[in-house]
N, C-alpha and C positions, 0 to 999 in steps of 0.2 A: 489401524491407520494412525499415522503420526498427527499430533495435535494441530500443528499449523496448517498442514494440508487439509485437515478436516475443516478448519476455519475457512479456507479458500473454497472448499467444496460446498460448505453451507451458504456462502455468498452466491455461488453459482446456482444453487438450488433455489434460493430466495429470488434471484433474478428470473428464473424459470417460472416461479409462481406469479411474480409481478407481470410477466409477459402474458400470462393467461388472464389475470384479473384487471390489470391496468396497462394494456398494451401500448396505448398512445403515450402515456406518461413515460414508460420505460424506453420506448423508441426515441423520444425526445432527449431523455437523459443520456442514453447511450450515444446519440449523435453529438450531444454537447461534449461528453467525455472524450469521444474520438477526436473531435475537433481540437480540444485543449491539449490532448496528449500526443497528437501527431507531431512528427519532426517539423520544426520551424526554426526560428532563430536559436532556440535551445534544442539540443539533441534529446533523444528519448531517454538516455541514461540520466541526464541532468534533471529532466522532468520527473522521472521516477524517484530520484533522490529527494526532490522537493516533496513529492507525495509521501515518502516515508517520514520526513520531518513533520509534515502537516498531520499525518495519521497519529504520530506520537503526541502532538499537542492536543489533538482532538480526543485522545485516549480511546482509540478504536482498534481493538485487537484484530478484528477481521481485516480492517484496512491495512494494518501493519503487515499481516501475513501476506496479503495479496500483493502489496507494493514492494515488499522486500523481495518476494519471488520475481516480480517483474523487473526490479532493479538489477538483480543478478542476471536475469535473461538478457537485459540490455547491456551487460558488460561491466556493471559496477562491481568493485571489489569490496571485501569485508571492511577494509579500512575506510573506504569512501562512505559506506553505509553507516559505520560507527561515527564518522565525522559529521554526517548529516544529522544523526541522532543527537550528537553533542550540541549542534546549533539549535535543535528543537528543545533540548534541555535548557539552554540559555533563555529561550523565549517562554517556556512552559514551567520552569522551576522544578521543584522536587516531585510533584505529581507526574510531570512528563518523564523525569528520570526513571521512575518506577516502570514506565512502559517500555524502556529500553530492554527490560527483561524479555518482552515479547519479541523484540528485534533479535536478540541473541538466540532465542529459541528458533526463530525463523531461519536465521543464518546457519545454525547448527543443522537444521533439518534440510534446507534447500541447497546447501553448498557442499 
């Protein structure tokens, strides 16, 4: 299995475990996530580009994998995703720049 898809699968597996052991907490988190990410003033693609940038500055490989995949599914192009990554690099500096490696891996794998 490809590395970034494995990361996405691990997140889904973890959520399954949380649903067994902390069902109320996960239910509330998923409801909040759904509310934040649904179409509103910002469209889904824009919101996913924001999450990619945030995932980079948070240095979360799993988040990067998941949200690059979702950004592509929402219609984002590679150029748009790399531009969002560049904005994250501005805010996160050199450490954030190193996580663009994960963005590239996800783009190579999911597009």
